[in-house]
Structure formats: structure tokens, C-alpha cells
mmCIF file of the N, C-alpha and C atoms, coordinates in Angstrom:
data_MODEL
# 
_entry.id   MODEL 
# 
loop_
_atom_site.group_PDB 
_atom_site.id 
_atom_site.type_symbol 
_atom_site.label_atom_id 
_atom_site.label_alt_id 
_atom_site.label_comp_id 
_atom_site.label_asym_id 
_atom_site.label_entity_id 
_atom_site.label_seq_id 
_atom_site.pdbx_PDB_ins_code 
_atom_site.Cartn_x 
_atom_site.Cartn_y 
_atom_site.Cartn_z 
_atom_site.occupancy 
_atom_site.B_iso_or_equiv 
_atom_site.pdbx_formal_charge 
_atom_site.auth_seq_id 
_atom_site.auth_comp_id 
_atom_site.auth_asym_id 
_atom_site.auth_atom_id 
_atom_site.pdbx_PDB_model_num 
ATOM 1   N N  . MET A 1 1  ? 63.099 120.344 -10.236 1.00 0.00 ? 1  MET A N  1 
ATOM 2   C CA . MET A 1 1  ? 63.556 120.037 -8.900  1.00 0.00 ? 1  MET A CA 1 
ATOM 3   C C  . MET A 1 1  ? 64.116 121.299 -8.245  1.00 0.00 ? 1  MET A C  1 
ATOM 4   N N  . PRO A 1 2  ? 63.799 121.517 -7.010  1.00 0.00 ? 2  PRO A N  1 
ATOM 5   C CA . PRO A 1 2  ? 64.345 122.682 -6.319  1.00 0.00 ? 2  PRO A CA 1 
ATOM 6   C C  . PRO A 1 2  ? 65.824 122.489 -5.974  1.00 0.00 ? 2  PRO A C  1 
ATOM 7   N N  . SER A 1 3  ? 66.552 123.585 -5.987  1.00 0.00 ? 3  SER A N  1 
ATOM 8   C CA . SER A 1 3  ? 67.954 123.510 -5.584  1.00 0.00 ? 3  SER A CA 1 
ATOM 9   C C  . SER A 1 3  ? 68.060 123.728 -4.078  1.00 0.00 ? 3  SER A C  1 
ATOM 10  N N  . LYS A 1 4  ? 69.186 123.335 -3.529  1.00 0.00 ? 4  LYS A N  1 
ATOM 11  C CA . LYS A 1 4  ? 69.408 123.495 -2.090  1.00 0.00 ? 4  LYS A CA 1 
ATOM 12  C C  . LYS A 1 4  ? 69.383 124.978 -1.708  1.00 0.00 ? 4  LYS A C  1 
ATOM 13  N N  . GLN A 1 5  ? 69.937 125.842 -2.562  1.00 0.00 ? 5  GLN A N  1 
ATOM 14  C CA . GLN A 1 5  ? 69.955 127.280 -2.292  1.00 0.00 ? 5  GLN A CA 1 
ATOM 15  C C  . GLN A 1 5  ? 68.545 127.854 -2.260  1.00 0.00 ? 5  GLN A C  1 
ATOM 16  N N  . GLU A 1 6  ? 67.673 127.405 -3.164  1.00 0.00 ? 6  GLU A N  1 
ATOM 17  C CA . GLU A 1 6  ? 66.288 127.876 -3.179  1.00 0.00 ? 6  GLU A CA 1 
ATOM 18  C C  . GLU A 1 6  ? 65.560 127.473 -1.898  1.00 0.00 ? 6  GLU A C  1 
ATOM 19  N N  . ILE A 1 7  ? 65.732 126.229 -1.499  1.00 0.00 ? 7  ILE A N  1 
ATOM 20  C CA . ILE A 1 7  ? 65.089 125.745 -0.274  1.00 0.00 ? 7  ILE A CA 1 
ATOM 21  C C  . ILE A 1 7  ? 65.595 126.531 0.930   1.00 0.00 ? 7  ILE A C  1 
ATOM 22  N N  . GLU A 1 8  ? 66.904 126.744 1.001   1.00 0.00 ? 8  GLU A N  1 
ATOM 23  C CA . GLU A 1 8  ? 67.478 127.492 2.121   1.00 0.00 ? 8  GLU A CA 1 
ATOM 24  C C  . GLU A 1 8  ? 66.985 128.929 2.151   1.00 0.00 ? 8  GLU A C  1 
ATOM 25  N N  . SER A 1 9  ? 66.832 129.560 0.983   1.00 0.00 ? 9  SER A N  1 
ATOM 26  C CA . SER A 1 9  ? 66.349 130.947 0.961   1.00 0.00 ? 9  SER A CA 1 
ATOM 27  C C  . SER A 1 9  ? 64.896 131.031 1.420   1.00 0.00 ? 9  SER A C  1 
ATOM 28  N N  . ILE A 1 10 ? 64.078 130.054 1.067   1.00 0.00 ? 10 ILE A N  1 
ATOM 29  C CA . ILE A 1 10 ? 62.673 130.043 1.503   1.00 0.00 ? 10 ILE A CA 1 
ATOM 30  C C  . ILE A 1 10 ? 62.594 129.806 3.011   1.00 0.00 ? 10 ILE A C  1 
ATOM 31  N N  . ILE A 1 11 ? 63.374 128.863 3.521   1.00 0.00 ? 11 ILE A N  1 
ATOM 32  C CA . ILE A 1 11 ? 63.393 128.596 4.962   1.00 0.00 ? 11 ILE A CA 1 
ATOM 33  C C  . ILE A 1 11 ? 63.861 129.829 5.723   1.00 0.00 ? 11 ILE A C  1 
ATOM 34  N N  . SER A 1 12 ? 64.889 130.482 5.223   1.00 0.00 ? 12 SER A N  1 
ATOM 35  C CA . SER A 1 12 ? 65.398 131.699 5.861   1.00 0.00 ? 12 SER A CA 1 
ATOM 36  C C  . SER A 1 12 ? 64.325 132.783 5.903   1.00 0.00 ? 12 SER A C  1 
ATOM 37  N N  . TRP A 1 13 ? 63.610 132.961 4.793   1.00 0.00 ? 13 TRP A N  1 
ATOM 38  C CA . TRP A 1 13 ? 62.526 133.951 4.740   1.00 0.00 ? 13 TRP A CA 1 
ATOM 39  C C  . TRP A 1 13 ? 61.432 133.604 5.741   1.00 0.00 ? 13 TRP A C  1 
ATOM 40  N N  . CYS A 1 14 ? 61.067 132.327 5.837   1.00 0.00 ? 14 CYS A N  1 
ATOM 41  C CA . CYS A 1 14 ? 60.039 131.885 6.788   1.00 0.00 ? 14 CYS A CA 1 
ATOM 42  C C  . CYS A 1 14 ? 60.461 132.180 8.224   1.00 0.00 ? 14 CYS A C  1 
ATOM 43  N N  . GLU A 1 15 ? 61.722 131.917 8.541   1.00 0.00 ? 15 GLU A N  1 
ATOM 44  C CA . GLU A 1 15 ? 62.223 132.191 9.893   1.00 0.00 ? 15 GLU A CA 1 
ATOM 45  C C  . GLU A 1 15 ? 62.168 133.690 10.204  1.00 0.00 ? 15 GLU A C  1 
ATOM 46  N N  . GLU A 1 16 ? 62.541 134.518 9.238   1.00 0.00 ? 16 GLU A N  1 
ATOM 47  C CA . GLU A 1 16 ? 62.481 135.975 9.427   1.00 0.00 ? 16 GLU A CA 1 
ATOM 48  C C  . GLU A 1 16 ? 61.054 136.440 9.680   1.00 0.00 ? 16 GLU A C  1 
ATOM 49  N N  . ARG A 1 17 ? 60.115 135.927 8.905   1.00 0.00 ? 17 ARG A N  1 
ATOM 50  C CA . ARG A 1 17 ? 58.701 136.308 9.077   1.00 0.00 ? 17 ARG A CA 1 
ATOM 51  C C  . ARG A 1 17 ? 58.193 135.911 10.458  1.00 0.00 ? 17 ARG A C  1 
ATOM 52  N N  . ARG A 1 18 ? 58.572 134.727 10.927  1.00 0.00 ? 18 ARG A N  1 
ATOM 53  C CA . ARG A 1 18 ? 58.153 134.274 12.267  1.00 0.00 ? 18 ARG A CA 1 
ATOM 54  C C  . ARG A 1 18 ? 58.674 135.209 13.347  1.00 0.00 ? 18 ARG A C  1 
ATOM 55  N N  . LYS A 1 19 ? 59.943 135.618 13.219  1.00 0.00 ? 19 LYS A N  1 
ATOM 56  C CA . LYS A 1 19 ? 60.533 136.515 14.218  1.00 0.00 ? 19 LYS A CA 1 
ATOM 57  C C  . LYS A 1 19 ? 59.875 137.887 14.187  1.00 0.00 ? 19 LYS A C  1 
ATOM 58  N N  . GLU A 1 20 ? 59.550 138.371 12.987  1.00 0.00 ? 20 GLU A N  1 
ATOM 59  C CA . GLU A 1 20 ? 58.909 139.683 12.848  1.00 0.00 ? 20 GLU A CA 1 
ATOM 60  C C  . GLU A 1 20 ? 57.508 139.693 13.447  1.00 0.00 ? 20 GLU A C  1 
ATOM 61  N N  . LYS A 1 21 ? 56.712 138.695 13.101  1.00 0.00 ? 21 LYS A N  1 
ATOM 62  C CA . LYS A 1 21 ? 55.298 138.672 13.489  1.00 0.00 ? 21 LYS A CA 1 
ATOM 63  C C  . LYS A 1 21 ? 55.056 138.133 14.897  1.00 0.00 ? 21 LYS A C  1 
ATOM 64  N N  . LYS A 1 22 ? 55.941 137.258 15.386  1.00 0.00 ? 22 LYS A N  1 
ATOM 65  C CA . LYS A 1 22 ? 55.823 136.666 16.725  1.00 0.00 ? 22 LYS A CA 1 
ATOM 66  C C  . LYS A 1 22 ? 54.460 136.025 16.969  1.00 0.00 ? 22 LYS A C  1 
ATOM 67  N N  . GLN A 1 23 ? 54.051 135.181 16.027  1.00 0.00 ? 23 GLN A N  1 
ATOM 68  C CA . GLN A 1 23 ? 52.790 134.459 16.153  1.00 0.00 ? 23 GLN A CA 1 
ATOM 69  C C  . GLN A 1 23 ? 53.051 132.958 16.087  1.00 0.00 ? 23 GLN A C  1 
ATOM 70  N N  . VAL A 1 24 ? 52.087 132.186 16.564  1.00 0.00 ? 24 VAL A N  1 
ATOM 71  C CA . VAL A 1 24 ? 52.237 130.731 16.560  1.00 0.00 ? 24 VAL A CA 1 
ATOM 72  C C  . VAL A 1 24 ? 52.348 130.217 15.134  1.00 0.00 ? 24 VAL A C  1 
ATOM 73  N N  . TYR A 1 25 ? 51.424 130.645 14.270  1.00 0.00 ? 25 TYR A N  1 
ATOM 74  C CA . TYR A 1 25 ? 51.567 130.312 12.857  1.00 0.00 ? 25 TYR A CA 1 
ATOM 75  C C  . TYR A 1 25 ? 51.094 131.464 11.991  1.00 0.00 ? 25 TYR A C  1 
ATOM 76  N N  . LEU A 1 26 ? 51.609 131.489 10.770  1.00 0.00 ? 26 LEU A N  1 
ATOM 77  C CA . LEU A 1 26 ? 51.321 132.566 9.818   1.00 0.00 ? 26 LEU A CA 1 
ATOM 78  C C  . LEU A 1 26 ? 50.885 131.973 8.490   1.00 0.00 ? 26 LEU A C  1 
ATOM 79  N N  . ILE A 1 27 ? 50.079 132.729 7.780   1.00 0.00 ? 27 ILE A N  1 
ATOM 80  C CA . ILE A 1 27 ? 49.741 132.383 6.403   1.00 0.00 ? 27 ILE A CA 1 
ATOM 81  C C  . ILE A 1 27 ? 50.128 133.596 5.566   1.00 0.00 ? 27 ILE A C  1 
ATOM 82  N N  . GLU A 1 28 ? 51.100 133.421 4.688   1.00 0.00 ? 28 GLU A N  1 
ATOM 83  C CA . GLU A 1 28 ? 51.645 134.515 3.883   1.00 0.00 ? 28 GLU A CA 1 
ATOM 84  C C  . GLU A 1 28 ? 51.467 134.220 2.398   1.00 0.00 ? 28 GLU A C  1 
ATOM 85  N N  . ARG A 1 29 ? 51.319 135.279 1.623   1.00 0.00 ? 29 ARG A N  1 
ATOM 86  C CA . ARG A 1 29 ? 51.304 135.118 0.167   1.00 0.00 ? 29 ARG A CA 1 
ATOM 87  C C  . ARG A 1 29 ? 52.685 134.663 -0.292  1.00 0.00 ? 29 ARG A C  1 
ATOM 88  N N  . ASN A 1 30 ? 52.706 133.869 -1.330  1.00 0.00 ? 30 ASN A N  1 
ATOM 89  C CA . ASN A 1 30 ? 53.957 133.336 -1.856  1.00 0.00 ? 30 ASN A CA 1 
ATOM 90  C C  . ASN A 1 30 ? 54.683 134.419 -2.639  1.00 0.00 ? 30 ASN A C  1 
ATOM 91  N N  . GLN A 1 31 ? 55.728 134.956 -2.067  1.00 0.00 ? 31 GLN A N  1 
ATOM 92  C CA . GLN A 1 31 ? 56.493 135.997 -2.738  1.00 0.00 ? 31 GLN A CA 1 
ATOM 93  C C  . GLN A 1 31 ? 57.533 135.433 -3.712  1.00 0.00 ? 31 GLN A C  1 
ATOM 94  N N  . PHE A 1 32 ? 57.700 134.128 -3.715  1.00 0.00 ? 32 PHE A N  1 
ATOM 95  C CA . PHE A 1 32 ? 58.700 133.483 -4.563  1.00 0.00 ? 32 PHE A CA 1 
ATOM 96  C C  . PHE A 1 32 ? 58.141 132.996 -5.901  1.00 0.00 ? 32 PHE A C  1 
ATOM 97  N N  . SER A 1 33 ? 56.850 133.172 -6.135  1.00 0.00 ? 33 SER A N  1 
ATOM 98  C CA . SER A 1 33 ? 56.218 132.598 -7.328  1.00 0.00 ? 33 SER A CA 1 
ATOM 99  C C  . SER A 1 33 ? 56.766 133.159 -8.639  1.00 0.00 ? 33 SER A C  1 
ATOM 100 N N  . GLU A 1 34 ? 57.304 134.362 -8.612  1.00 0.00 ? 34 GLU A N  1 
ATOM 101 C CA . GLU A 1 34 ? 57.835 134.945 -9.848  1.00 0.00 ? 34 GLU A CA 1 
ATOM 102 C C  . GLU A 1 34 ? 59.325 134.699 -10.020 1.00 0.00 ? 34 GLU A C  1 
ATOM 103 N N  . THR A 1 35 ? 60.022 134.381 -8.940  1.00 0.00 ? 35 THR A N  1 
ATOM 104 C CA . THR A 1 35 ? 61.471 134.212 -9.033  1.00 0.00 ? 35 THR A CA 1 
ATOM 105 C C  . THR A 1 35 ? 61.923 132.753 -9.032  1.00 0.00 ? 35 THR A C  1 
ATOM 106 N N  . ILE A 1 36 ? 61.126 131.872 -8.437  1.00 0.00 ? 36 ILE A N  1 
ATOM 107 C CA . ILE A 1 36 ? 61.485 130.448 -8.372  1.00 0.00 ? 36 ILE A CA 1 
ATOM 108 C C  . ILE A 1 36 ? 60.390 129.653 -9.088  1.00 0.00 ? 36 ILE A C  1 
ATOM 109 N N  . GLU A 1 37 ? 60.765 129.016 -10.181 1.00 0.00 ? 37 GLU A N  1 
ATOM 110 C CA . GLU A 1 37 ? 59.785 128.380 -11.070 1.00 0.00 ? 37 GLU A CA 1 
ATOM 111 C C  . GLU A 1 37 ? 58.900 127.342 -10.378 1.00 0.00 ? 37 GLU A C  1 
ATOM 112 N N  . TRP A 1 38 ? 59.474 126.447 -9.596  1.00 0.00 ? 38 TRP A N  1 
ATOM 113 C CA . TRP A 1 38 ? 58.671 125.383 -8.971  1.00 0.00 ? 38 TRP A CA 1 
ATOM 114 C C  . TRP A 1 38 ? 57.729 125.911 -7.887  1.00 0.00 ? 38 TRP A C  1 
ATOM 115 N N  . MET A 1 39 ? 57.910 127.148 -7.448  1.00 0.00 ? 39 MET A N  1 
ATOM 116 C CA . MET A 1 39 ? 57.050 127.746 -6.415  1.00 0.00 ? 39 MET A CA 1 
ATOM 117 C C  . MET A 1 39 ? 55.769 128.336 -7.003  1.00 0.00 ? 39 MET A C  1 
ATOM 118 N N  . ARG A 1 40 ? 55.645 128.373 -8.310  1.00 0.00 ? 40 ARG A N  1 
ATOM 119 C CA . ARG A 1 40 ? 54.473 128.979 -8.956  1.00 0.00 ? 40 ARG A CA 1 
ATOM 120 C C  . ARG A 1 40 ? 53.165 128.284 -8.605  1.00 0.00 ? 40 ARG A C  1 
ATOM 121 N N  . ARG A 1 41 ? 53.218 127.025 -8.265  1.00 0.00 ? 41 ARG A N  1 
ATOM 122 C CA . ARG A 1 41 ? 51.977 126.286 -7.987  1.00 0.00 ? 41 ARG A CA 1 
ATOM 123 C C  . ARG A 1 41 ? 51.400 126.557 -6.603  1.00 0.00 ? 41 ARG A C  1 
ATOM 124 N N  . PHE A 1 42 ? 52.155 127.246 -5.738  1.00 0.00 ? 42 PHE A N  1 
ATOM 125 C CA . PHE A 1 42 ? 51.683 127.561 -4.391  1.00 0.00 ? 42 PHE A CA 1 
ATOM 126 C C  . PHE A 1 42 ? 51.268 129.025 -4.311  1.00 0.00 ? 42 PHE A C  1 
ATOM 127 N N  . THR A 1 43 ? 50.041 129.288 -3.899  1.00 0.00 ? 43 THR A N  1 
ATOM 128 C CA . THR A 1 43 ? 49.617 130.680 -3.720  1.00 0.00 ? 43 THR A CA 1 
ATOM 129 C C  . THR A 1 43 ? 49.969 131.185 -2.330  1.00 0.00 ? 43 THR A C  1 
ATOM 130 N N  . LEU A 1 44 ? 50.024 130.265 -1.365  1.00 0.00 ? 44 LEU A N  1 
ATOM 131 C CA . LEU A 1 44 ? 50.303 130.650 0.017   1.00 0.00 ? 44 LEU A CA 1 
ATOM 132 C C  . LEU A 1 44 ? 51.434 129.811 0.603   1.00 0.00 ? 44 LEU A C  1 
ATOM 133 N N  . ILE A 1 45 ? 52.120 130.403 1.595   1.00 0.00 ? 45 ILE A N  1 
ATOM 134 C CA . ILE A 1 45 ? 53.091 129.679 2.400   1.00 0.00 ? 45 ILE A CA 1 
ATOM 135 C C  . ILE A 1 45 ? 52.560 129.715 3.828   1.00 0.00 ? 45 ILE A C  1 
ATOM 136 N N  . GLU A 1 46 ? 52.346 128.553 4.398   1.00 0.00 ? 46 GLU A N  1 
ATOM 137 C CA . GLU A 1 46 ? 51.825 128.465 5.765   1.00 0.00 ? 46 GLU A CA 1 
ATOM 138 C C  . GLU A 1 46 ? 52.987 128.119 6.693   1.00 0.00 ? 46 GLU A C  1 
ATOM 139 N N  . ILE A 1 47 ? 53.298 129.051 7.575   1.00 0.00 ? 47 ILE A N  1 
ATOM 140 C CA . ILE A 1 47 ? 54.468 128.945 8.446   1.00 0.00 ? 47 ILE A CA 1 
ATOM 141 C C  . ILE A 1 47 ? 54.033 128.497 9.838   1.00 0.00 ? 47 ILE A C  1 
ATOM 142 N N  . GLY A 1 48 ? 54.513 127.339 10.259  1.00 0.00 ? 48 GLY A N  1 
ATOM 143 C CA . GLY A 1 48 ? 54.221 126.839 11.593  1.00 0.00 ? 48 GLY A CA 1 
ATOM 144 C C  . GLY A 1 48 ? 52.847 126.219 11.759  1.00 0.00 ? 48 GLY A C  1 
ATOM 145 N N  . ARG A 1 49 ? 52.084 126.144 10.709  1.00 0.00 ? 49 ARG A N  1 
ATOM 146 C CA . ARG A 1 49 ? 50.737 125.580 10.792  1.00 0.00 ? 49 ARG A CA 1 
ATOM 147 C C  . ARG A 1 49 ? 50.810 124.060 10.642  1.00 0.00 ? 49 ARG A C  1 
ATOM 148 N N  . PRO A 1 50 ? 50.102 123.310 11.469  1.00 0.00 ? 50 PRO A N  1 
ATOM 149 C CA . PRO A 1 50 ? 50.133 121.845 11.344  1.00 0.00 ? 50 PRO A CA 1 
ATOM 150 C C  . PRO A 1 50 ? 49.636 121.385 9.970   1.00 0.00 ? 50 PRO A C  1 
ATOM 151 N N  . LYS A 1 51 ? 50.294 120.388 9.421   1.00 0.00 ? 51 LYS A N  1 
ATOM 152 C CA . LYS A 1 51 ? 49.913 119.872 8.101   1.00 0.00 ? 51 LYS A CA 1 
ATOM 153 C C  . LYS A 1 51 ? 48.482 119.359 8.094   1.00 0.00 ? 51 LYS A C  1 
ATOM 154 N N  . GLU A 1 52 ? 48.014 118.871 9.237   1.00 0.00 ? 52 GLU A N  1 
ATOM 155 C CA . GLU A 1 52 ? 46.666 118.308 9.324   1.00 0.00 ? 52 GLU A CA 1 
ATOM 156 C C  . GLU A 1 52 ? 45.574 119.339 9.036   1.00 0.00 ? 52 GLU A C  1 
ATOM 157 N N  . ILE A 1 53 ? 45.845 120.609 9.301   1.00 0.00 ? 53 ILE A N  1 
ATOM 158 C CA . ILE A 1 53 ? 44.834 121.650 9.059   1.00 0.00 ? 53 ILE A CA 1 
ATOM 159 C C  . ILE A 1 53 ? 45.240 122.618 7.952   1.00 0.00 ? 53 ILE A C  1 
ATOM 160 N N  . ALA A 1 54 ? 46.445 122.469 7.420   1.00 0.00 ? 54 ALA A N  1 
ATOM 161 C CA . ALA A 1 54 ? 46.913 123.358 6.353   1.00 0.00 ? 54 ALA A CA 1 
ATOM 162 C C  . ALA A 1 54 ? 46.221 123.023 5.032   1.00 0.00 ? 54 ALA A C  1 
ATOM 163 N N  . SER A 1 55 ? 46.157 124.024 4.159   1.00 0.00 ? 55 SER A N  1 
ATOM 164 C CA . SER A 1 55 ? 45.588 123.821 2.832   1.00 0.00 ? 55 SER A CA 1 
ATOM 165 C C  . SER A 1 55 ? 46.514 122.925 2.011   1.00 0.00 ? 55 SER A C  1 
ATOM 166 N N  . LYS A 1 56 ? 45.940 122.020 1.266   1.00 0.00 ? 56 LYS A N  1 
ATOM 167 C CA . LYS A 1 56 ? 46.730 121.099 0.450   1.00 0.00 ? 56 LYS A CA 1 
ATOM 168 C C  . LYS A 1 56 ? 47.338 121.782 -0.770  1.00 0.00 ? 56 LYS A C  1 
ATOM 169 N N  . THR A 1 57 ? 46.934 123.018 -1.036  1.00 0.00 ? 57 THR A N  1 
ATOM 170 C CA . THR A 1 57 ? 47.503 123.757 -2.160  1.00 0.00 ? 57 THR A CA 1 
ATOM 171 C C  . THR A 1 57 ? 48.593 124.726 -1.713  1.00 0.00 ? 57 THR A C  1 
ATOM 172 N N  . SER A 1 58 ? 48.899 124.729 -0.429  1.00 0.00 ? 58 SER A N  1 
ATOM 173 C CA . SER A 1 58 ? 49.925 125.626 0.115   1.00 0.00 ? 58 SER A CA 1 
ATOM 174 C C  . SER A 1 58 ? 51.232 124.881 0.347   1.00 0.00 ? 58 SER A C  1 
ATOM 175 N N  . LEU A 1 59 ? 52.307 125.657 0.418   1.00 0.00 ? 59 LEU A N  1 
ATOM 176 C CA . LEU A 1 59 ? 53.583 125.132 0.883   1.00 0.00 ? 59 LEU A CA 1 
ATOM 177 C C  . LEU A 1 59 ? 53.582 125.322 2.396   1.00 0.00 ? 59 LEU A C  1 
ATOM 178 N N  . VAL A 1 60 ? 53.976 124.307 3.146   1.00 0.00 ? 60 VAL A N  1 
ATOM 179 C CA . VAL A 1 60 ? 53.952 124.377 4.612   1.00 0.00 ? 60 VAL A CA 1 
ATOM 180 C C  . VAL A 1 60 ? 55.383 124.324 5.137   1.00 0.00 ? 60 VAL A C  1 
ATOM 181 N N  . TYR A 1 61 ? 55.697 125.257 6.041   1.00 0.00 ? 61 TYR A N  1 
ATOM 182 C CA . TYR A 1 61 ? 57.012 125.272 6.688   1.00 0.00 ? 61 TYR A CA 1 
ATOM 183 C C  . TYR A 1 61 ? 56.862 124.829 8.134   1.00 0.00 ? 61 TYR A C  1 
ATOM 184 N N  . ASP A 1 62 ? 57.603 123.789 8.517   1.00 0.00 ? 62 ASP A N  1 
ATOM 185 C CA . ASP A 1 62 ? 57.610 123.290 9.892   1.00 0.00 ? 62 ASP A CA 1 
ATOM 186 C C  . ASP A 1 62 ? 58.844 123.862 10.594  1.00 0.00 ? 62 ASP A C  1 
ATOM 187 N N  . PRO A 1 63 ? 58.660 124.841 11.501  1.00 0.00 ? 63 PRO A N  1 
ATOM 188 C CA . PRO A 1 63 ? 59.810 125.484 12.142  1.00 0.00 ? 63 PRO A CA 1 
ATOM 189 C C  . PRO A 1 63 ? 60.529 124.601 13.162  1.00 0.00 ? 63 PRO A C  1 
ATOM 190 N N  . ILE A 1 64 ? 59.888 123.560 13.637  1.00 0.00 ? 64 ILE A N  1 
ATOM 191 C CA . ILE A 1 64 ? 60.520 122.690 14.630  1.00 0.00 ? 64 ILE A CA 1 
ATOM 192 C C  . ILE A 1 64 ? 61.644 121.880 13.988  1.00 0.00 ? 64 ILE A C  1 
ATOM 193 N N  . ILE A 1 65 ? 61.362 121.306 12.824  1.00 0.00 ? 65 ILE A N  1 
ATOM 194 C CA . ILE A 1 65 ? 62.395 120.526 12.138  1.00 0.00 ? 65 ILE A CA 1 
ATOM 195 C C  . ILE A 1 65 ? 62.957 121.257 10.918  1.00 0.00 ? 65 ILE A C  1 
ATOM 196 N N  . LYS A 1 66 ? 62.559 122.520 10.742  1.00 0.00 ? 66 LYS A N  1 
ATOM 197 C CA . LYS A 1 66 ? 63.042 123.389 9.656   1.00 0.00 ? 66 LYS A CA 1 
ATOM 198 C C  . LYS A 1 66 ? 62.950 122.699 8.293   1.00 0.00 ? 66 LYS A C  1 
ATOM 199 N N  . THR A 1 67 ? 61.716 122.294 7.961   1.00 0.00 ? 67 THR A N  1 
ATOM 200 C CA . THR A 1 67 ? 61.459 121.548 6.733   1.00 0.00 ? 67 THR A CA 1 
ATOM 201 C C  . THR A 1 67 ? 60.265 122.132 5.992   1.00 0.00 ? 67 THR A C  1 
ATOM 202 N N  . LEU A 1 68 ? 60.345 122.124 4.662   1.00 0.00 ? 68 LEU A N  1 
ATOM 203 C CA . LEU A 1 68 ? 59.227 122.531 3.814   1.00 0.00 ? 68 LEU A CA 1 
ATOM 204 C C  . LEU A 1 68 ? 58.466 121.278 3.387   1.00 0.00 ? 68 LEU A C  1 
ATOM 205 N N  . TRP A 1 69 ? 57.131 121.382 3.327   1.00 0.00 ? 69 TRP A N  1 
ATOM 206 C CA . TRP A 1 69 ? 56.275 120.261 2.954   1.00 0.00 ? 69 TRP A CA 1 
ATOM 207 C C  . TRP A 1 69 ? 55.335 120.672 1.833   1.00 0.00 ? 69 TRP A C  1 
ATOM 208 N N  . GLN A 1 70 ? 55.053 119.728 0.935   1.00 0.00 ? 70 GLN A N  1 
ATOM 209 C CA . GLN A 1 70 ? 54.072 119.931 -0.129  1.00 0.00 ? 70 GLN A CA 1 
ATOM 210 C C  . GLN A 1 70 ? 53.179 118.695 -0.210  1.00 0.00 ? 70 GLN A C  1 
ATOM 211 N N  . PHE A 1 71 ? 51.943 118.908 -0.633  1.00 0.00 ? 71 PHE A N  1 
ATOM 212 C CA . PHE A 1 71 ? 50.985 117.805 -0.727  1.00 0.00 ? 71 PHE A CA 1 
ATOM 213 C C  . PHE A 1 71 ? 51.016 117.258 -2.144  1.00 0.00 ? 71 PHE A C  1 
ATOM 214 N N  . ILE A 1 72 ? 51.445 116.001 -2.280  1.00 0.00 ? 72 ILE A N  1 
ATOM 215 C CA . ILE A 1 72 ? 51.556 115.356 -3.595  1.00 0.00 ? 72 ILE A CA 1 
ATOM 216 C C  . ILE A 1 72 ? 50.985 113.944 -3.503  1.00 0.00 ? 72 ILE A C  1 
ATOM 217 N N  . ASN A 1 73 ? 50.139 113.591 -4.457  1.00 0.00 ? 73 ASN A N  1 
ATOM 218 C CA . ASN A 1 73 ? 49.577 112.237 -4.554  1.00 0.00 ? 73 ASN A CA 1 
ATOM 219 C C  . ASN A 1 73 ? 48.960 111.742 -3.243  1.00 0.00 ? 73 ASN A C  1 
ATOM 220 N N  . GLY A 1 74 ? 48.235 112.612 -2.580  1.00 0.00 ? 74 GLY A N  1 
ATOM 221 C CA . GLY A 1 74 ? 47.498 112.212 -1.389  1.00 0.00 ? 74 GLY A CA 1 
ATOM 222 C C  . GLY A 1 74 ? 48.265 112.190 -0.085  1.00 0.00 ? 74 GLY A C  1 
ATOM 223 N N  . THR A 1 75 ? 49.547 112.595 -0.095  1.00 0.00 ? 75 THR A N  1 
ATOM 224 C CA . THR A 1 75 ? 50.331 112.630 1.142   1.00 0.00 ? 75 THR A CA 1 
ATOM 225 C C  . THR A 1 75 ? 51.207 113.876 1.196   1.00 0.00 ? 75 THR A C  1 
ATOM 226 N N  . TRP A 1 76 ? 51.566 114.263 2.411   1.00 0.00 ? 76 TRP A N  1 
ATOM 227 C CA . TRP A 1 76 ? 52.507 115.367 2.597   1.00 0.00 ? 76 TRP A CA 1 
ATOM 228 C C  . TRP A 1 76 ? 53.918 114.825 2.429   1.00 0.00 ? 76 TRP A C  1 
ATOM 229 N N  . GLN A 1 77 ? 54.705 115.486 1.568   1.00 0.00 ? 77 GLN A N  1 
ATOM 230 C CA . GLN A 1 77 ? 56.074 115.052 1.315   1.00 0.00 ? 77 GLN A CA 1 
ATOM 231 C C  . GLN A 1 77 ? 57.027 116.213 1.532   1.00 0.00 ? 77 GLN A C  1 
ATOM 232 N N  . LYS A 1 78 ? 58.226 115.888 2.024   1.00 0.00 ? 78 LYS A N  1 
ATOM 233 C CA . LYS A 1 78 ? 59.258 116.904 2.224   1.00 0.00 ? 78 LYS A CA 1 
ATOM 234 C C  . LYS A 1 78 ? 59.701 117.446 0.875   1.00 0.00 ? 78 LYS A C  1 
ATOM 235 N N  . VAL A 1 79 ? 59.988 118.731 0.842   1.00 0.00 ? 79 VAL A N  1 
ATOM 236 C CA . VAL A 1 79 ? 60.585 119.331 -0.346  1.00 0.00 ? 79 VAL A CA 1 
ATOM 237 C C  . VAL A 1 79 ? 62.084 119.093 -0.226  1.00 0.00 ? 79 VAL A C  1 
ATOM 238 N N  . THR A 1 80 ? 62.648 118.375 -1.188  1.00 0.00 ? 80 THR A N  1 
ATOM 239 C CA . THR A 1 80 ? 64.074 118.056 -1.151  1.00 0.00 ? 80 THR A CA 1 
ATOM 240 C C  . THR A 1 80 ? 64.767 118.629 -2.375  1.00 0.00 ? 80 THR A C  1 
ATOM 241 N N  . SER A 1 81 ? 66.068 118.818 -2.248  1.00 0.00 ? 81 SER A N  1 
ATOM 242 C CA . SER A 1 81 ? 66.843 119.385 -3.350  1.00 0.00 ? 81 SER A CA 1 
ATOM 243 C C  . SER A 1 81 ? 67.271 118.298 -4.327  1.00 0.00 ? 81 SER A C  1 
ATOM 244 N N  . ASP A 1 82 ? 67.927 118.727 -5.391  1.00 0.00 ? 82 ASP A N  1 
ATOM 245 C CA . ASP A 1 82 ? 68.400 117.808 -6.425  1.00 0.00 ? 82 ASP A CA 1 
ATOM 246 C C  . ASP A 1 82 ? 69.307 116.729 -5.838  1.00 0.00 ? 82 ASP A C  1 
ATOM 247 N N  . GLY A 1 83 ? 70.184 117.139 -4.930  1.00 0.00 ? 83 GLY A N  1 
ATOM 248 C CA . GLY A 1 83 ? 71.151 116.204 -4.354  1.00 0.00 ? 83 GLY A CA 1 
ATOM 249 C C  . GLY A 1 83 ? 70.650 115.508 -3.106  1.00 0.00 ? 83 GLY A C  1 
ATOM 250 N N  . PHE A 1 84 ? 69.360 115.646 -2.789  1.00 0.00 ? 84 PHE A N  1 
ATOM 251 C CA . PHE A 1 84 ? 68.737 115.056 -1.599  1.00 0.00 ? 84 PHE A CA 1 
ATOM 252 C C  . PHE A 1 84 ? 69.420 115.614 -0.400  1.00 0.00 ? 84 PHE A C  1 
# 
């Protein structure tokens, strides 16, 4: 299970990348795969890309509601921390 600190650090990184690149959506390599164990299954992080067109093997960041999404068992689900 991801911790709240891990989720916050990923969201913070996504926000920084959006500000740097100034694009509608970005597709970035997962830089957290070696430092955060549960992130190893994602090769890409898609920032601001609609879930409907995003890859099901990527982690998706929604900047409007500041939420991370993952595709599990046929549906997109929010990434939540241990304490919800």
C-alpha cells in the first residue's frame, strides 16, 4: 500500500513537471520505480491526460482534482494511502 507521503511526493513532482513544460498533458518516464516499491509496475506517468485515452499500464495524474489513478480489474481506481 502506498503511504500518504509517497503519494504527495509523486503529486508534487507531477505539478512541477506541468509548470516546467507548460503543456496540456505530458507523458514522462517513471522516475520513482527504483525508490518506491509499488511504483515499479508503471513504466510511464501520464500527467493531465484523460483516463479514456491513457495507457492502462501507466499511472495517470489528474491535475484538476490532484489525484493519481491506476487501472485495476478493468476500471480506473484512485491511488489511496494506507489510512485512506
